[in-house]
FIKOLZA-1660 file (N, C-alpha, C; in steps of 0.1 Angstrom, whole numbers, plus 5000, padded with zeros to 4 digits):
% residues 192
   i   px   py   pz ch aa at
   1 6579 8303 3395  A  M  N
   1 6593 8298 3392  A  M CA
   1 6593 8283 3389  A  M  C
   2 6600 8280 3378  A  L  N
   2 6601 8265 3375  A  L CA
   2 6615 8261 3379  A  L  C
   3 6616 8249 3385  A  E  N
   3 6628 8243 3388  A  E CA
   3 6635 8238 3375  A  E  C
   4 6648 8235 3375  A  Y  N
   4 6654 8231 3363  A  Y CA
   4 6648 8219 3356  A  Y  C
   5 6643 8210 3365  A  S  N
   5 6637 8197 3359  A  S CA
   5 6623 8199 3354  A  S  C
   6 6616 8211 3358  A  E  N
   6 6603 8213 3353  A  E CA
   6 6602 8220 3340  A  E  C
   7 6614 8224 3335  A  I  N
   7 6615 8231 3322  A  I CA
   7 6614 8220 3311  A  I  C
   8 6602 8218 3306  A  R  N
   8 6599 8207 3297  A  R CA
   8 6594 8211 3284  A  R  C
   9 6593 8203 3274  A  T  N
   9 6588 8206 3261  A  T CA
   9 6574 8211 3262  A  T  C
  10 6572 8222 3254  A  G  N
  10 6559 8229 3254  A  G CA
  10 6557 8240 3264  A  G  C
  11 6566 8241 3274  A  K  N
  11 6565 8252 3284  A  K CA
  11 6570 8265 3277  A  K  C
  12 6565 8276 3282  A  I  N
  12 6569 8289 3277  A  I CA
  12 6576 8296 3289  A  I  C
  13 6588 8299 3288  A  I  N
  13 6596 8305 3299  A  I CA
  13 6602 8319 3294  A  I  C
  14 6606 8326 3304  A  I  N
  14 6613 8339 3301  A  I CA
  14 6628 8336 3302  A  I  C
  15 6635 8338 3291  A  Y  N
  15 6650 8335 3290  A  Y CA
  15 6656 8347 3283  A  Y  C
  16 6665 8353 3289  A  E  N
  16 6672 8365 3283  A  E CA
  16 6661 8376 3280  A  E  C
  17 6652 8378 3289  A  D  N
  17 6641 8388 3289  A  D CA
  17 6632 8386 3277  A  D  C
  18 6631 8374 3271  A  E  N
  18 6622 8371 3260  A  E CA
  18 6613 8359 3264  A  E  C
  19 6601 8359 3259  A  P  N
  19 6593 8346 3261  A  P CA
  19 6598 8336 3251  A  P  C
  20 6601 8324 3256  A  C  N
  20 6607 8314 3247  A  C CA
  20 6599 8301 3249  A  C  C
  21 6596 8294 3238  A  E  N
  21 6590 8281 3239  A  E CA
  21 6600 8270 3240  A  E  C
  22 6599 8261 3249  A  V  N
  22 6608 8249 3250  A  V CA
  22 6604 8239 3239  A  V  C
  23 6613 8238 3229  A  L  N
  23 6610 8229 3218  A  L CA
  23 6614 8214 3221  A  L  C
  24 6624 8213 3229  A  D  N
  24 6629 8199 3233  A  D CA
  24 6637 8201 3246  A  D  C
  25 6637 8190 3254  A  N  N
  25 6645 8190 3266  A  N CA
  25 6650 8176 3269  A  N  C
  26 6661 8175 3276  A  H  N
  26 6667 8162 3280  A  H CA
  26 6675 8165 3293  A  H  C
  27 6671 8158 3304  A  V  N
  27 6678 8158 3316  A  V CA
  27 6689 8148 3316  A  V  C
  28 6702 8153 3316  A  A  N
  28 6713 8144 3316  A  A CA
  28 6719 8142 3330  A  A  C
  29 6722 8130 3333  A  R  N
  29 6728 8127 3346  A  R CA
  29 6741 8119 3343  A  R  C
  30 6752 8126 3345  A  T  N
  30 6765 8119 3343  A  T CA
  30 6771 8115 3356  A  T  C
  31 6780 8106 3356  A  Q  N
  31 6785 8099 3369  A  Q CA
  31 6790 8109 3379  A  Q  C
  32 6799 8117 3376  A  M  N
  32 6806 8126 3386  A  M CA
  32 6800 8140 3387  A  M  C
  33 6791 8143 3378  A  R  N
  33 6785 8157 3377  A  R CA
  33 6771 8157 3382  A  R  C
  34 6767 8169 3385  A  K  N
  34 6753 8171 3389  A  K CA
  34 6744 8171 3377  A  K  C
  35 6731 8167 3378  A  P  N
  35 6723 8166 3366  A  P CA
  35 6720 8180 3360  A  P  C
  36 6718 8180 3347  A  Q  N
  36 6715 8193 3340  A  Q CA
  36 6705 8190 3330  A  Q  C
  37 6697 8201 3327  A  N  N
  37 6686 8200 3317  A  N CA
  37 6691 8207 3305  A  N  C
  38 6692 8200 3294  A  Q  N
  38 6696 8206 3281  A  Q CA
  38 6683 8208 3273  A  Q  C
  39 6681 8221 3269  A  V  N
  39 6669 8225 3263  A  V CA
  39 6672 8232 3249  A  V  C
  40 6662 8231 3240  A  K  N
  40 6662 8239 3228  A  K CA
  40 6651 8249 3229  A  K  C
  41 6654 8261 3228  A  L  N
  41 6645 8272 3230  A  L CA
  41 6642 8279 3216  A  L  C
  42 6630 8284 3215  A  K  N
  42 6626 8293 3204  A  K CA
  42 6620 8306 3209  A  K  C
  43 6626 8317 3205  A  S  N
  43 6621 8330 3210  A  S CA
  43 6607 8332 3203  A  S  C
  44 6597 8336 3210  A  L  N
  44 6584 8340 3205  A  L CA
  44 6584 8354 3199  A  L  C
  45 6594 8362 3202  A  L  N
  45 6595 8375 3196  A  L CA
  45 6603 8375 3183  A  L  C
  46 6614 8369 3183  A  S  N
  46 6623 8370 3171  A  S CA
  46 6622 8358 3162  A  S  C
  47 6618 8346 3168  A  G  N
  47 6617 8334 3160  A  G CA
  47 6630 8326 3160  A  G  C
  48 6641 8332 3166  A  R  N
  48 6654 8324 3165  A  R CA
  48 6654 8313 3175  A  R  C
  49 6662 8303 3172  A  T  N
  49 6663 8291 3181  A  T CA
  49 6677 8290 3186  A  T  C
  50 6679 8284 3198  A  W  N
  50 6692 8282 3203  A  W CA
  50 6691 8271 3215  A  W  C
  51 6702 8266 3218  A  N  N
  51 6703 8256 3229  A  N CA
  51 6708 8263 3242  A  N  C
  52 6702 8258 3253  A  A  N
  52 6706 8263 3266  A  A CA
  52 6707 8252 3276  A  A  C
  53 6715 8254 3287  A  T  N
  53 6716 8243 3297  A  T CA
  53 6712 8249 3311  A  T  C
  54 6703 8242 3318  A  F  N
  54 6699 8246 3331  A  F CA
  54 6705 8236 3341  A  F  C
  55 6712 8241 3351  A  H  N
  55 6718 8232 3362  A  H CA
  55 6708 8231 3373  A  H  C
  56 6711 8223 3383  A  A  N
  56 6702 8220 3394  A  A CA
  56 6698 8232 3402  A  A  C
  57 6707 8242 3403  A  A  N
  57 6704 8254 3411  A  A CA
  57 6697 8265 3403  A  A  C
  58 6695 8263 3390  A  D  N
  58 6689 8273 3381  A  D CA
  58 6673 8272 3382  A  D  C
  59 6667 8283 3380  A  K  N
  59 6652 8284 3380  A  K CA
  59 6649 8293 3368  A  K  C
  60 6637 8292 3363  A  A  N
  60 6632 8300 3352  A  A CA
  60 6618 8305 3355  A  A  C
  61 6615 8317 3351  A  D  N
  61 6601 8322 3352  A  D CA
  61 6593 8317 3341  A  D  C
  62 6580 8313 3344  A  E  N
  62 6571 8308 3334  A  E CA
  62 6564 8321 3328  A  E  C
  63 6564 8322 3315  A  A  N
  63 6558 8334 3309  A  A CA
  63 6543 8334 3310  A  A  C
  64 6537 8346 3312  A  E  N
  64 6523 8347 3313  A  E CA
  64 6517 8349 3299  A  E  C
  65 6512 8339 3292  A  I  N
  65 6507 8339 3279  A  I CA
  65 6492 8337 3279  A  I  C
  66 6485 8345 3271  A  E  N
  66 6471 8344 3270  A  E CA
  66 6467 8344 3255  A  E  C
  67 6457 8337 3252  A  K  N
  67 6452 8337 3238  A  K CA
  67 6439 8344 3237  A  K  C
  68 6437 8353 3227  A  R  N
  68 6425 8361 3225  A  R CA
  68 6421 8360 3211  A  R  C
  69 6408 8361 3208  A  D  N
  69 6402 8362 3195  A  D CA
  69 6403 8377 3191  A  D  C
  70 6408 8379 3179  A  V  N
  70 6408 8392 3173  A  V CA
  70 6403 8391 3158  A  V  C
  71 6398 8402 3153  A  K  N
  71 6392 8402 3139  A  K CA
  71 6402 8409 3130  A  K  C
  72 6406 8403 3119  A  F  N
  72 6414 8410 3109  A  F CA
  72 6405 8419 3101  A  F  C
  73 6408 8431 3099  A  L  N
  73 6400 8441 3092  A  L CA
  73 6405 8443 3078  A  L  C
  74 6417 8448 3076  A  Y  N
  74 6423 8451 3063  A  Y CA
  74 6438 8453 3064  A  Y  C
  75 6444 8454 3052  A  T  N
  75 6458 8457 3051  A  T CA
  75 6459 8469 3042  A  T  C
  76 6469 8478 3046  A  N  N
  76 6471 8490 3038  A  N CA
  76 6486 8494 3039  A  N  C
  77 6493 8494 3028  A  R  N
  77 6507 8497 3027  A  R CA
  77 6516 8491 3038  A  R  C
  78 6514 8477 3039  A  G  N
  78 6522 8470 3048  A  G CA
  78 6518 8470 3063  A  G  C
  79 6506 8477 3066  A  E  N
  79 6501 8477 3079  A  E CA
  79 6489 8468 3080  A  E  C
  80 6488 8460 3090  A  Y  N
  80 6478 8450 3091  A  Y CA
  80 6469 8454 3103  A  Y  C
  81 6456 8457 3100  A  W  N
  81 6448 8463 3111  A  W CA
  81 6438 8452 3116  A  W  C
  82 6437 8452 3129  A  F  N
  82 6428 8443 3136  A  F CA
  82 6419 8450 3146  A  F  C
  83 6409 8443 3151  A  S  N
  83 6400 8449 3161  A  S CA
  83 6396 8438 3171  A  S  C
  84 6391 8443 3182  A  D  N
  84 6384 8434 3191  A  D CA
  84 6371 8430 3185  A  D  C
  85 6368 8417 3185  A  P  N
  85 6355 8412 3178  A  P CA
  85 6343 8418 3185  A  P  C
  86 6344 8421 3198  A  E  N
  86 6332 8426 3206  A  E CA
  86 6331 8441 3204  A  E  C
  87 6342 8448 3202  A  D  N
  87 6343 8463 3201  A  D CA
  87 6350 8467 3189  A  D  C
  88 6344 8468 3177  A  P  N
  88 6350 8472 3164  A  P CA
  88 6358 8485 3165  A  P  C
  89 6354 8494 3174  A  K  N
  89 6361 8507 3175  A  K CA
  89 6375 8505 3181  A  K  C
  90 6378 8494 3189  A  N  N
  90 6391 8492 3195  A  N CA
  90 6400 8486 3184  A  N  C
  91 6406 8494 3176  A  R  N
  91 6415 8490 3165  A  R CA
  91 6429 8491 3168  A  R  C
  92 6437 8482 3162  A  F  N
  92 6452 8483 3164  A  F CA
  92 6459 8477 3152  A  F  C
  93 6471 8480 3150  A  K  N
  93 6478 8475 3138  A  K CA
  93 6490 8466 3143  A  K  C
  94 6494 8456 3135  A  L  N
  94 6505 8447 3138  A  L CA
  94 6514 8447 3126  A  L  C
  95 6527 8445 3129  A  E  N
  95 6537 8444 3118  A  E CA
  95 6536 8430 3112  A  E  C
  96 6541 8429 3100  A  E  N
  96 6541 8416 3093  A  E CA
  96 6549 8406 3100  A  E  C
  97 6560 8409 3106  A  N  N
  97 6569 8400 3112  A  N CA
  97 6562 8393 3124  A  N  C
  98 6553 8400 3131  A  I  N
  98 6546 8394 3142  A  I CA
  98 6536 8383 3137  A  I  C
  99 6530 8386 3125  A  I  N
  99 6519 8377 3120  A  I CA
  99 6526 8365 3114  A  I  C
 100 6538 8366 3108  A  G  N
 100 6545 8355 3103  A  G CA
 100 6541 8351 3089  A  G  C
 101 6543 8338 3086  A  T  N
 101 6540 8333 3073  A  T CA
 101 6525 8332 3070  A  T  C
 102 6517 8332 3080  A  G  N
 102 6503 8331 3078  A  G CA
 102 6497 8344 3072  A  G  C
 103 6505 8355 3070  A  V  N
 103 6500 8368 3066  A  V CA
 103 6493 8366 3052  A  V  C
 104 6497 8357 3044  A  K  N
 104 6491 8356 3030  A  K CA
 104 6478 8350 3031  A  K  C
 105 6474 8343 3042  A  F  N
 105 6461 8337 3043  A  F CA
 105 6451 8345 3051  A  F  C
 106 6454 8357 3055  A  L  N
 106 6445 8365 3062  A  L CA
 106 6433 8370 3053  A  L  C
 107 6421 8369 3058  A  K  N
 107 6409 8373 3051  A  K CA
 107 6402 8384 3059  A  K  C
 108 6397 8394 3052  A  P  N
 108 6390 8405 3059  A  P CA
 108 6378 8400 3067  A  P  C
 109 6376 8405 3079  A  N  N
 109 6365 8401 3088  A  N CA
 109 6365 8387 3093  A  N  C
 110 6377 8381 3092  A  E  N
 110 6379 8367 3097  A  E CA
 110 6386 8368 3111  A  E  C
 111 6381 8360 3120  A  N  N
 111 6387 8359 3134  A  N CA
 111 6399 8351 3134  A  N  C
 112 6410 8355 3141  A  V  N
 112 6422 8348 3143  A  V CA
 112 6425 8348 3158  A  V  C
 113 6435 8341 3162  A  T  N
 113 6439 8341 3176  A  T CA
 113 6452 8348 3178  A  T  C
 114 6452 8358 3187  A  A  N
 114 6464 8366 3190  A  A CA
 114 6470 8360 3203  A  A  C
 115 6483 8358 3203  A  V  N
 115 6490 8353 3215  A  V CA
 115 6496 8365 3222  A  V  C
 116 6491 8368 3234  A  V  N
 116 6494 8380 3242  A  V CA
 116 6504 8376 3253  A  V  C
 117 6515 8384 3254  A  W  N
 117 6524 8382 3265  A  W CA
 117 6523 8393 3275  A  W  C
 118 6521 8390 3288  A  D  N
 118 6520 8400 3298  A  D CA
 118 6534 8402 3304  A  D  C
 119 6540 8413 3300  A  N  N
 119 6553 8417 3304  A  N CA
 119 6553 8427 3315  A  N  C
 120 6552 8422 3327  A  D  N
 120 6551 8430 3339  A  D CA
 120 6540 8440 3338  A  D  C
 121 6528 8436 3335  A  G  N
 121 6516 8444 3334  A  G CA
 121 6514 8451 3321  A  G  C
 122 6524 8450 3312  A  E  N
 122 6522 8456 3299  A  E CA
 122 6520 8445 3289  A  E  C
 123 6508 8445 3282  A  E  N
 123 6505 8434 3273  A  E CA
 123 6511 8437 3259  A  E  C
 124 6516 8426 3253  A  Q  N
 124 6522 8428 3240  A  Q CA
 124 6518 8415 3232  A  Q  C
 125 6512 8418 3220  A  I  N
 125 6509 8407 3211  A  I CA
 125 6522 8402 3204  A  I  C
 126 6525 8389 3206  A  I  N
 126 6538 8384 3201  A  I CA
 126 6536 8375 3189  A  I  C
 127 6524 8371 3186  A  N  N
 127 6521 8361 3175  A  N CA
 127 6506 8361 3172  A  N  C
 128 6503 8358 3159  A  V  N
 128 6490 8356 3155  A  V CA
 128 6488 8342 3149  A  V  C
 129 6479 8334 3153  A  K  N
 129 6476 8321 3148  A  K CA
 129 6464 8321 3141  A  K  C
 130 6464 8315 3128  A  L  N
 130 6453 8314 3120  A  L CA
 130 6447 8300 3122  A  L  C
 131 6434 8298 3119  A  P  N
 131 6429 8284 3119  A  P CA
 131 6437 8276 3110  A  P  C
 132 6439 8263 3113  A  I  N
 132 6447 8254 3105  A  I CA
 132 6441 8252 3091  A  I  C
 133 6428 8251 3091  A  K  N
 133 6421 8249 3078  A  K CA
 133 6412 8261 3075  A  K  C
 134 6414 8267 3063  A  M  N
 134 6405 8279 3059  A  M CA
 134 6400 8276 3045  A  M  C
 135 6388 8282 3043  A  E  N
 135 6381 8280 3030  A  E CA
 135 6384 8293 3021  A  E  C
 136 6387 8290 3008  A  F  N
 136 6390 8301 2999  A  F CA
 136 6383 8298 2986  A  F  C
 137 6379 8309 2979  A  L  N
 137 6374 8308 2965  A  L CA
 137 6385 8307 2955  A  L  C
 138 6384 8299 2945  A  V  N
 138 6393 8298 2934  A  V CA
 138 6390 8309 2924  A  V  C
 139 6399 8319 2923  A  K  N
 139 6396 8330 2915  A  K CA
 139 6400 8327 2900  A  K  C
 140 6411 8320 2898  A  E  N
 140 6416 8317 2885  A  E CA
 140 6422 8303 2884  A  E  C
 141 6417 8295 2875  A  A  N
 141 6422 8281 2873  A  A CA
 141 6424 8278 2858  A  A  C
 142 6435 8273 2854  A  P  N
 142 6436 8269 2840  A  P CA
 142 6427 8258 2837  A  P  C
 143 6423 8257 2824  A  P  N
 143 6413 8246 2821  A  P CA
 143 6420 8232 2822  A  P  C
 144 6412 8222 2825  A  S  N
 144 6418 8209 2826  A  S CA
 144 6417 8203 2812  A  S  C
 145 6427 8195 2809  A  I  N
 145 6428 8188 2796  A  I CA
 145 6423 8174 2797  A  I  C
 146 6414 8170 2789  A  K  N
 146 6407 8157 2790  A  K CA
 146 6418 8146 2789  A  K  C
 147 6417 8137 2798  A  G  N
 147 6426 8125 2798  A  G CA
 147 6439 8128 2807  A  G  C
 148 6440 8140 2812  A  N  N
 148 6452 8144 2819  A  N CA
 148 6451 8140 2834  A  N  C
 149 6440 8135 2838  A  T  N
 149 6438 8132 2852  A  T CA
 149 6443 8119 2856  A  T  C
 150 6447 8110 2846  A  A  N
 150 6451 8097 2849  A  A CA
 150 6465 8096 2856  A  A  C
 151 6473 8106 2853  A  N  N
 151 6487 8105 2858  A  N CA
 151 6489 8112 2871  A  N  C
 152 6478 8116 2878  A  G  N
 152 6479 8123 2891  A  G CA
 152 6484 8137 2889  A  G  C
 153 6491 8142 2898  A  G  N
 153 6496 8156 2897  A  G CA
 153 6485 8166 2899  A  G  C
 154 6488 8178 2894  A  G  N
 154 6478 8188 2896  A  G CA
 154 6481 8201 2888  A  G  C
 155 6475 8212 2891  A  K  N
 155 6477 8224 2884  A  K CA
 155 6477 8235 2895  A  K  C
 156 6483 8246 2891  A  L  N
 156 6484 8258 2899  A  L CA
 156 6473 8267 2897  A  L  C
 157 6465 8271 2908  A  V  N
 157 6454 8280 2907  A  V CA
 157 6457 8292 2916  A  V  C
 158 6449 8303 2913  A  E  N
 158 6450 8315 2922  A  E CA
 158 6438 8316 2930  A  E  C
 159 6440 8318 2943  A  L  N
 159 6429 8319 2952  A  L CA
 159 6424 8334 2953  A  L  C
 160 6413 8336 2960  A  E  N
 160 6407 8350 2961  A  E CA
 160 6417 8360 2967  A  E  C
 161 6427 8355 2976  A  N  N
 161 6436 8364 2982  A  N CA
 161 6449 8366 2975  A  N  C
 162 6450 8360 2962  A  G  N
 162 6461 8361 2954  A  G CA
 162 6472 8351 2956  A  G  C
 163 6470 8342 2965  A  V  N
 163 6480 8331 2968  A  V CA
 163 6478 8320 2957  A  V  C
 164 6489 8314 2952  A  K  N
 164 6488 8303 2943  A  K CA
 164 6490 8290 2950  A  K  C
 165 6482 8280 2947  A  V  N
 165 6482 8267 2954  A  V CA
 165 6481 8256 2943  A  V  C
 166 6488 8245 2946  A  N  N
 166 6487 8234 2937  A  N CA
 166 6475 8226 2941  A  N  C
 167 6466 8223 2931  A  V  N
 167 6453 8215 2934  A  V CA
 167 6452 8204 2924  A  V  C
 168 6443 8194 2926  A  P  N
 168 6440 8184 2916  A  P CA
 168 6434 8190 2903  A  P  C
 169 6434 8183 2892  A  F  N
 169 6429 8188 2879  A  F CA
 169 6415 8191 2879  A  F  C
 170 6406 8185 2888  A  F  N
 170 6392 8187 2887  A  F CA
 170 6387 8200 2893  A  F  C
 171 6396 8208 2899  A  I  N
 171 6393 8221 2905  A  I CA
 171 6391 8231 2894  A  I  C
 172 6380 8239 2894  A  E  N
 172 6378 8249 2884  A  E CA
 172 6376 8263 2890  A  E  C
 173 6376 8273 2882  A  T  N
 173 6373 8287 2887  A  T CA
 173 6360 8287 2893  A  T  C
 174 6358 8293 2905  A  G  N
 174 6346 8294 2912  A  G CA
 174 6344 8284 2922  A  G  C
 175 6352 8273 2922  A  D  N
 175 6351 8263 2933  A  D CA
 175 6356 8269 2946  A  D  C
 176 6352 8263 2957  A  R  N
 176 6357 8267 2970  A  R CA
 176 6365 8255 2975  A  R  C
 177 6377 8258 2980  A  V  N
 177 6387 8248 2985  A  V CA
 177 6391 8251 2999  A  V  C
 178 6395 8241 3006  A  I  N
 178 6401 8242 3019  A  I CA
 178 6416 8241 3018  A  I  C
 179 6423 8250 3024  A  V  N
 179 6438 8251 3024  A  V CA
 179 6443 8250 3038  A  V  C
 180 6454 8242 3040  A  N  N
 180 6461 8241 3053  A  N CA
 180 6470 8254 3054  A  N  C
 181 6467 8262 3064  A  T  N
 181 6475 8275 3065  A  T CA
 181 6489 8273 3070  A  T  C
 182 6492 8262 3076  A  D  N
 182 6505 8259 3081  A  D CA
 182 6514 8255 3070  A  D  C
 183 6509 8247 3061  A  T  N
 183 6518 8242 3050  A  T CA
 183 6515 8249 3037  A  T  C
 184 6504 8255 3035  A  G  N
 184 6500 8262 3023  A  G CA
 184 6495 8252 3012  A  G  C
 185 6491 8240 3016  A  E  N
 185 6487 8230 3007  A  E CA
 185 6472 8228 3006  A  E  C
 186 6467 8224 2995  A  Y  N
 186 6453 8221 2992  A  Y CA
 186 6449 8209 3001  A  Y  C
 187 6437 8209 3007  A  V  N
 187 6432 8198 3015  A  V CA
 187 6421 8191 3008  A  V  C
 188 6410 8199 3005  A  E  N
 188 6399 8193 2999  A  E CA
 188 6390 8204 2992  A  E  C
 189 6381 8199 2983  A  R  N
 189 6371 8208 2977  A  R CA
 189 6359 8208 2986  A  R  C
 190 6353 8220 2987  A  V  N
 190 6341 8221 2995  A  V CA
 190 6329 8217 2986  A  V  C
 191 6320 8209 2990  A  G  N
 191 6309 8203 2982  A  G CA
 191 6302 8214 2975  A  G  C
 192 6297 8211 2963  A  K  N
 192 6290 8221 2954  A  K CA
 192 6276 8221 2958  A  K  C
% end
């Protein structure tokens, strides 16, 4: 149990029967009132955010969160299949809303991190985190026009997973590039 003043940014607590990450907090002490902790919470199940206030008498349970490596296998008709990296027979599927925006950067046989919530002895995967930087093959890139590189900018290329990313003009079909999976932006070309 966390006291009201221990509910700080980065903690994961149970609020309204959901695991919630504390995005921001501020302990306010006004003259005639008792101190209170004003927090901004984000549900790890639904993704919604809201503000809450904890008073001196309030307490909150800290959520039991664990991170595990899982291997992405394949997708079929909106179902995303994963397995335990140590035991490929132990397969399970996750919905797209649990994976979030990183779904477009999933690569078959690539390890990702599953965020697991222990809800009174029942484990539930509530989120999947991809590595921040991942390497992809450029499947299709328009040709560069000579002299076009002086004004900066870039061109839109298609990666091996079908995602389109803006890259510098010198990137060509067959190059390998590193993409930031949080922002979806080009980071660098992998040396030839």
